C-alpha positions in Angstrom: 35.1 -60.9 -2.8 36.4 -59.5 0.5 34.3 -59.7 3.6 34.9 -58.4 7.2 33.7 -60.9 9.8 33.2 -59.8 13.4 33.4 -62.6 16.1 31.6 -60.7 18.9 28.4 -60.2 16.9 28.6 -62.7 14.0 27.7 -60.0 11.6 29.6 -59.7 8.3 29.8 -56.7 5.9 30.6 -56.9 2.2 33.0 -54.1 1.5 32.1 -54.2 -2.2 28.7 -52.8 -1.4 30.1 -49.7 0.2 31.4 -46.6 -1.7 35.2 -46.7 -2.3 37.2 -44.9 0.3 34.3 -44.7 2.7 35.2 -47.4 5.3 38.6 -45.8 6.2 36.8 -42.6 7.3 34.8 -44.5 10.0 35.6 -46.7 12.9 35.1 -50.4 12.2 33.2 -50.7 15.5 30.6 -48.2 14.2 30.1 -50.3 11.1 28.9 -53.3 13.1 25.5 -51.7 13.8 23.1 -52.7 11.0 21.3 -49.3 11.4 24.3 -47.5 10.2 24.6 -49.3 6.9 22.1 -47.0 5.2 23.8 -44.0 6.5 27.1 -45.2 5.2 25.7 -45.8 1.7 24.7 -42.1 1.5 27.6 -40.8 3.5 29.7 -40.1 0.4 27.0 -37.9 -1.1 26.5 -36.0 2.2 30.3 -35.3 2.3 30.3 -34.0 -1.2 27.7 -31.3 -0.5 29.4 -28.0 0.1 27.9 -24.5 0.2 30.2 -21.7 -0.4 28.7 -18.9 1.7 31.5 -16.5 0.9 30.9 -16.7 -2.9 27.2 -16.0 -2.4 27.9 -13.0 -0.2 30.3 -11.6 -2.8 27.6 -11.6 -5.4 25.3 -9.3 -3.5 25.5 -5.7 -4.4 26.0 -3.1 -1.6 22.9 -0.9 -1.7 22.6 2.2 0.5 18.9 2.5 1.5 19.3 6.3 1.7 20.6 6.5 -1.8 17.9 4.3 -3.3 18.3 1.4 -5.7 20.9 0.7 -8.3 19.1 2.6 -11.0 19.3 5.8 -9.0 15.6 5.9 -8.2 14.4 7.5 -5.0 14.2 5.3 -1.9 10.5 6.0 -1.2 8.7 2.7 -0.9 5.1 3.8 -0.2 2.6 6.5 -0.6 1.7 9.0 2.2 -1.6 8.5 3.9 -4.6 10.1 2.3 -5.4 13.6 3.7 -7.8 13.6 6.6 -11.4 13.5 5.4 -10.6 12.1 2.0 -10.5 8.6 0.4 -8.6 7.5 -2.7 -10.8 6.5 -5.6 -8.1 5.8 -8.2 -9.0 2.1 -8.3 -12.5 2.9 -9.5 -11.3 3.7 -13.0 -9.5 2.2 -15.9 -6.2 3.9 -16.8 -4.8 4.2 -20.3 -1.7 6.0 -21.6 -0.9 7.3 -25.1 2.5 5.5 -25.3 4.8 3.7 -22.9 8.1 1.9 -22.7 8.1 -1.9 -22.0 7.7 -2.3 -18.2 7.0 1.4 -17.6 3.3 1.5 -18.2 0.2 1.9 -16.2 1.2 -0.8 -13.7 4.4 1.0 -12.8 2.5 4.3 -12.5 -0.2 2.8 -10.2 2.4 1.0 -8.0 2.6 2.2 -4.5 6.4 2.8 -4.8 7.6 6.1 -6.3 10.7 4.2 -7.5 8.6 3.1 -10.5 7.2 5.4 -13.1 5.4 5.7 -16.4 7.8 6.5 -19.3 6.3 7.6 -22.6 7.6 6.5 -25.9 6.3 8.8 -28.6 5.7 12.4 -29.7 4.2 15.0 -27.4 1.8 15.7 -25.9 1.8 12.6 -23.7 -1.7 11.6 -22.5 -2.9 9.8 -19.4 -6.6 9.1 -19.4 -8.5 7.9 -16.3 -12.0 6.6 -17.1 -14.3 6.1 -14.1 -17.1 3.6 -14.3 -19.6 6.1 -12.7 -19.7 9.8 -12.2 -17.4 10.8 -9.3 -17.0 14.0 -7.3 -13.2 14.6 -7.2 -12.1 16.7 -4.2 -8.3 16.5 -4.5 -5.6 15.3 -7.0 -1.9 15.1 -6.5 1.0 14.0 -8.7 4.6 12.9 -7.9 7.5 14.3 -9.8 11.2 14.0 -9.2 13.6 16.3 -11.0 16.8 15.1 -9.3 16.4 11.6 -10.7 14.5 12.3 -14.0 16.2 15.5 -15.2 15.1 16.0 -18.8 12.3 13.5 -18.4 10.7 15.8 -15.8 7.5 17.6 -17.0 7.6 21.4 -16.9 4.0 22.0 -18.2 1.0 19.9 -17.6 -2.7 20.4 -18.3 -5.7 18.7 -16.6 -9.0 18.1 -18.4 -12.2 16.6 -17.2 -15.7 15.8 -18.6 -18.3 13.1 -19.2 -16.7 11.8 -22.5 -13.6 12.2 -24.6 -15.4 14.7 -26.9 -16.5 17.2 -24.2 -13.4 17.6 -22.0 -12.8 20.9 -20.4 -9.5 22.2 -19.1 -9.6 23.1 -15.4 -5.8 23.4 -14.6 -2.7 24.5 -16.4 0.4 24.1 -14.3 4.1 24.8 -14.9 7.1 23.5 -12.9 10.8 24.4 -12.7 12.5 21.7 -10.6 9.6 19.8 -8.9 10.2 17.0 -6.3 7.6 15.2 -4.3 3.8 15.2 -4.1 2.3 18.3 -5.8 -1.4 19.2 -5.4 -3.3 20.0 -8.6 -4.8 23.5 -8.8 -8.6 23.5 -8.3 -9.0 27.3 -8.5 -10.9 27.1 -11.8 -13.2 24.3 -10.5 -14.8 26.6 -8.0 -14.2 29.2 -5.3 -11.8 28.2 -2.5 -12.6 29.8 0.8 -9.3 29.0 2.7 -7.0 29.4 -0.3 -4.1 30.4 2.0 -4.2 27.1 3.8 -1.9 24.7 2.0 -1.7 22.0 4.6 -3.8 19.0 3.4 -4.3 17.7 7.0 -5.9 21.0 8.2 -8.0 21.7 5.2 -11.8 21.6 5.6 -12.6 19.6 2.5 -16.3 20.2 2.9 -15.7 23.8 1.9 -13.6 22.9 -1.2 -15.1 22.7 -4.7 -15.9 19.3 -6.3 -15.0 18.2 -9.8 -17.8 16.0 -11.1 -16.7 13.9 -14.1 -16.5 10.5 -15.7 -13.2 11.1 -17.4 -10.0 12.8 -16.1 -7.2 13.4 -18.6 -3.6 14.6 -17.9 -1.7 16.1 -20.8 2.1 16.6 -20.5 3.1 19.3 -23.0 6.7 20.1 -22.2 9.7 18.6 -20.4 12.8 20.0 -18.8 15.5 20.9 -21.3 13.1 20.1 -24.2 13.1 16.4 -23.4 11.0 14.2 -25.6 9.7 11.5 -23.4 8.5 12.0 -19.8 8.4 10.4 -16.4 5.4 10.4 -14.1 5.9 8.6 -10.8 2.5 8.9 -9.2 -1.0 10.2 -9.6 -3.7 9.9 -6.8 -7.3 11.0 -7.0 -9.4 11.6 -3.9 -13.0 12.1 -3.0 -14.7 13.1 0.2 -14.9 10.4 2.8 -18.5 10.3 4.0 -17.7 7.9 6.8 -15.3 10.3 8.3 -17.9 13.1 8.2 -20.5 10.8 9.7 -18.2 9.8 12.5 -17.5 13.4 13.2 -21.2 14.2 13.2 -21.9 11.3 15.5 -19.3 12.4 17.9 -20.8 15.9 18.0 -24.3 14.6 18.4 -23.1 12.3 21.2 -21.5 15.1 23.0 -24.7 17.2 22.7 -26.8 14.3 23.9 -24.6 13.8 27.0 -24.7 17.5 27.8 -28.5 17.6 27.4 -28.9 14.5 29.6 -26.7 16.1 32.2 -28.9 19.2 32.1 -32.1 17.2 32.3 -30.9 15.4 35.4 -30.1 18.7 37.0 -33.6 20.1 36.2 -35.4 17.0 37.5 -37.0 17.5 41.0 -35.7 15.4 43.8 -38.2 12.6 44.7 -39.4 12.4 48.3 -38.3 9.7 50.6 -41.7 8.2 50.7 -41.9 7.7 46.9 -38.4 6.3 46.9 -39.3 3.8 49.6 -42.6 2.9 47.8 -40.7 2.2 44.6 -38.1 0.1 46.4 -40.8 -2.1 47.9 -42.4 -3.0 44.5 -41.5 -6.3 43.0 -38.8 -6.2 40.3 -39.6 -7.4 36.8 -37.6 -10.4 35.5 -36.6 -10.7 31.9 -38.2 -13.4 29.9 -36.1 -16.3 28.7 -36.4 -15.3 25.1 -34.9 -11.9 25.9 -31.7 -13.3 27.5 -28.5 -14.2 25.7 -28.6 -17.7 24.1 -26.7 -20.4 25.9 -24.6 -23.0 24.0 -25.3 -26.5 25.3 
């Protein structure tokens, strides 16, 4: 058994305990230190680890964010904000579809990204039923369609029904499309009279003057597709109700402005006190707050 003996320290190393070919890579003076023995035992394994960064980079696909993902889906990753004065109530209901492809069901439709979609898998009409747990007052509905990516899967005729149960549904909208793309508002003209019908900007609409659709169940029926396609794609559906908090905040702001204006007018109408009364009031002893009325102190 070969050993290396060092006269200056008196420390000997058994070369058989070290990995083969390892001692030649290090200076013999460095092997003298006992603290380096453990490092040398694992040195061979450390030298054998090699990460090929170039191979990993070659496996990544080049994706243009403007063109979308590899499947040709649009690059939209999130929904637009709710219109001013409205709140989304889609999460207050259970969603069911008549048929769906694996991985393209309700979860894909309810996802915030319009790159995902519900794809039917059966005969027409394709049904989407939204069952709320309580009666709701729907103020606005919008759907997302994309003809450029879906082509023959794009709906060209859709009907919207509502009611308190599946057996008393009433149709309130029948819409037809040619080459739709983007968020499309559902027609509420048959729900009730619309005062500002010419105003199509959701941000400037006064939703307090728009009709409300009161229902437990909302159903979407897709009757026809582009080029007589069989299955359909629906990339988004959002349901909104009036936001009472926004209305209350607006009312509070108006009341606050009126209060400030009234207080300013009252101050102007108050008579100016005489100097004697002012001096008399200044000479009176000031009241001091009781200890229980003050802020608590942490000790």
